[in-house]
C-alpha positions as CSV (number, residue, x, y, z in Angstrom):
1,K,106.3,90.5,100.3
2,L,102.0,90.0,100.1
3,I,103.0,89.2,95.9
4,C,106.2,88.0,96.4
5,P,106.7,85.5,98.2
6,G,103.4,85.9,99.4
7,L,101.0,85.0,96.4
8,A,104.1,83.0,94.8
9,S,105.2,79.3,94.2
10,S,107.2,77.1,96.1
11,R,109.9,77.1,93.2
12,T,109.2,80.7,92.6
13,I,110.1,81.3,96.7
14,T,112.6,78.9,96.6
15,A,114.8,80.8,93.8
16,T,114.5,84.6,95.1
17,H,115.5,84.0,98.8
18,K,118.6,81.7,97.1
19,L,119.9,84.8,95.7
20,A,120.5,85.6,99.3
21,F,123.2,83.3,100.0
22,D,126.5,82.8,97.7
23,C,127.4,79.5,97.8
24,A,131.0,80.5,96.0
25,Q,132.0,82.0,98.9
26,K,129.4,79.8,101.8
27,A,128.3,83.5,103.1
28,R,125.6,85.8,102.8
29,R,125.5,87.5,99.4
30,A,126.7,90.7,99.4
31,G,123.8,93.7,99.0
32,V,121.6,91.7,101.5
33,E,121.2,93.2,104.6
34,V,118.2,94.1,106.9
35,G,116.7,97.7,105.6
36,R,118.6,97.8,102.5
37,L,116.3,97.9,99.2
38,S,119.2,99.4,96.6
39,G,121.4,96.7,95.6
40,N,119.6,94.1,97.7
41,P,119.1,91.4,94.9
42,V,117.0,89.7,96.7
43,H,114.5,92.4,97.2
44,E,115.2,93.4,93.4
45,A,113.7,89.7,91.9
46,F,110.3,90.2,94.2
47,T,110.1,93.7,92.2
48,K,110.6,92.4,89.2
49,V,107.9,89.7,89.8
50,V,105.2,92.1,90.8
51,D,106.5,94.3,87.2
52,K,104.8,91.7,86.0
53,C,101.0,91.7,87.6
54,P,101.4,95.3,89.2
55,P,98.9,96.5,91.7
56,S,96.4,98.8,91.0
57,F,96.0,100.4,94.4
58,S,98.9,99.5,97.5
59,I,98.4,99.9,100.8
60,N,101.2,100.1,103.3
61,T,100.9,100.4,107.0
62,I,103.8,100.8,109.5
63,V,102.4,99.6,113.6
64,N,103.7,100.8,116.9
65,E,104.7,97.6,119.4
66,T,100.9,96.6,120.3
67,G,100.4,96.4,116.9
68,E,98.5,99.8,117.0
69,V,98.6,101.5,113.0
70,T,100.0,104.4,113.5
71,D,100.8,105.6,109.9
72,L,99.3,104.6,106.1
73,Y,101.1,105.2,102.4
74,C,98.7,104.2,100.1
75,G,99.2,104.8,96.0
76,D,101.2,103.3,93.4
77,W,102.5,100.1,94.7
78,R,106.4,101.0,94.5
79,E,106.6,104.6,95.5
80,S,104.3,104.0,98.5
81,H,106.6,101.3,99.9
82,E,109.3,102.9,99.5
83,K,108.0,105.9,101.3
84,A,106.8,103.2,104.0
85,C,110.0,101.9,104.7
86,A,111.8,105.0,104.7
87,A,109.6,106.4,107.0
88,Y,110.0,102.9,109.3
89,S,113.7,103.0,109.0
90,A,114.4,106.8,110.0
91,R,112.5,105.6,113.3
92,H,113.9,102.7,114.1
93,S,117.5,102.9,113.0
94,V,119.5,103.0,115.9
95,A,123.3,104.3,115.5
96,I,125.6,102.8,117.8
97,S,129.0,104.1,118.3
98,E,130.5,100.5,119.3
99,K,129.8,96.7,119.8
100,R,129.7,95.6,123.3
101,E,130.5,92.2,125.3
102,I,127.1,92.0,125.6
103,V,124.0,92.5,124.3
104,V,120.6,91.4,125.8
105,V,118.1,91.1,123.1
106,S,114.4,90.1,123.6
107,S,112.6,89.1,120.5
108,G,109.3,91.5,121.9
109,G,106.8,88.5,122.9
110,F,103.6,87.3,120.9
111,P,104.4,86.8,117.5
112,N,107.3,87.7,117.6
113,D,108.2,84.7,119.0
114,L,106.2,82.1,118.8
115,N,108.6,79.7,117.0
116,L,112.5,80.5,116.6
117,I,112.6,80.9,113.0
118,Q,110.3,84.1,113.7
119,A,112.3,85.1,117.1
120,H,115.6,84.6,114.8
121,K,115.3,88.0,113.1
122,A,115.6,89.7,116.8
123,L,119.1,87.7,116.8
124,E,120.0,89.1,114.1
125,M,119.7,92.8,115.5
126,A,121.7,91.5,118.4
127,S,124.7,90.4,116.4
128,K,125.5,93.7,114.7
129,A,125.9,95.3,118.1
130,C,127.7,92.4,119.8
131,V,131.7,92.2,119.6
132,N,132.8,88.8,118.6
133,G,133.3,86.2,121.5
134,G,130.9,88.3,123.3
135,T,127.6,87.1,125.1
136,I,124.0,87.5,123.8
137,V,121.7,86.7,126.3
138,F,118.5,85.8,124.0
139,L,115.1,86.2,124.7
140,A,112.5,83.7,122.8
141,E,109.6,82.1,124.9
142,C,109.0,79.9,121.4
143,P,105.4,78.4,122.6
144,D,105.0,76.9,119.1
145,G,109.0,75.5,119.2
146,L,111.1,75.9,116.3
147,G,108.9,76.7,113.5
148,R,109.0,73.6,111.6
149,E,109.6,69.9,112.3
150,D,112.1,69.6,109.8
151,F,114.9,72.6,111.3
152,L,116.4,70.8,113.8
153,S,117.9,68.3,111.7
154,W,120.0,71.0,109.6
155,F,122.5,71.0,112.7
156,E,123.5,67.7,112.1
157,V,126.5,68.9,111.1
158,A,130.1,68.9,112.2
159,S,130.7,72.3,111.0
160,I,129.4,75.7,109.5
161,D,131.2,75.2,106.6
162,Q,129.7,71.5,106.0
163,M,126.1,73.3,106.7
164,A,127.0,75.6,103.9
165,S,127.5,72.8,101.9
166,N,124.6,71.1,102.2
167,L,122.4,74.6,101.4
168,C,123.6,74.8,98.7
169,E,123.2,70.8,97.6
170,K,119.7,71.0,98.3
171,Y,118.7,75.1,99.2
172,Q,115.6,75.3,101.7
173,V,115.0,79.0,102.8
174,N,114.6,77.9,106.4
175,G,117.8,76.2,106.1
176,Q,119.1,79.6,105.5
177,T,118.0,81.1,108.6
178,A,119.6,77.3,110.2
179,W,123.2,78.7,108.9
180,S,122.6,82.2,110.1
181,L,121.5,81.1,113.5
182,L,124.9,78.5,113.8
183,E,126.7,81.3,112.3
184,K,126.0,83.4,115.4
185,A,126.3,80.9,117.8
186,E,130.3,80.1,116.0
187,R,131.4,83.9,116.7
188,Y,129.1,84.2,120.0
189,K,128.3,82.7,123.6
190,I,124.2,82.5,123.1
191,N,122.4,82.3,125.7
192,I,119.1,81.6,125.7
193,V,116.0,81.9,128.2
194,T,113.1,79.7,126.4
195,E,110.2,76.8,126.6
196,L,112.6,75.2,124.0
197,S,114.3,72.2,125.8
198,K,118.1,72.2,126.5
199,E,118.9,69.5,124.1
200,I,117.0,71.3,121.6
201,S,118.9,74.6,122.4
202,N,122.2,72.5,123.2
203,K,122.0,71.4,119.3
204,M,121.5,74.1,117.8
205,R,124.5,75.7,120.1
206,M,123.2,77.9,122.6
207,E,123.1,77.7,126.3
208,K,119.3,77.4,127.6
209,I,119.2,79.3,131.0
210,G,116.4,80.0,133.3
211,N,115.6,83.1,133.3
212,I,117.4,86.7,132.7
213,E,118.7,87.3,136.3
214,E,120.5,84.0,136.2
215,A,121.8,85.1,132.6
216,L,123.0,89.0,134.0
217,H,124.6,87.7,137.4
218,E,127.0,86.2,135.3
219,I,127.8,89.1,133.3
220,S,127.1,91.6,135.6
221,S,130.5,93.4,135.3
222,K,130.6,93.7,131.5
223,T,129.1,96.7,129.4
224,G,126.5,96.3,126.6
225,Y,123.5,97.0,125.5
226,I,119.9,96.2,125.9
227,I,117.3,95.7,122.8
228,P,114.2,95.2,124.1
229,F,112.3,94.9,120.2
230,G,115.1,93.1,118.5
231,S,113.2,92.3,115.7
232,R,111.5,96.4,115.3
233,F,115.3,98.0,115.2
234,N,118.0,97.9,112.7
235,I,121.6,98.4,114.7
236,I,123.1,100.3,112.4
């Protein structure tokens, strides 16, 4: 990602990310999922770009919860990256036997919840552990707001189907993030603990609550999961 999308033009970034969405199905394209490289059309597009200007030497790092480097994988760009991904996946994939009614997920604090676009990664993981119709308590401070000034405008729709149509007509990378958020808000009740206003939260179909204690009081009789660093783990 340092080369593509990191060094790519906006045209290339849009074209590669658009591969993640299936406009015919109005849904995420098959093969596009967290932790998957093989058969993932977005990852495969990235590697095709890098093949055109391969780096001579690659350094890949794995960091812990405090940002300290714990592992280095160096050498050939493709081989070292795949080894780093495999090592990270082995440590951060969590297998669950069942989905549950309630999932409490934290983005993990700064910088993971700097804005909602970044924090959404944790919500993606929580959705993999929650039953349809269940409740997700989403801890995301978002001191810098949504991440883009135009992000909220995507939610000026009557349904997710309409948002998908808008996305296919005029694709934007963050529009797909908005679609992903709305798709979850329609499947789960999302209570968010955040600095975002109640008005903004409601427009995105989430309910702002004052603190986690308030949320837990309402759902104390249900069984669930707690995910402290949502963006760092892959639920399988």
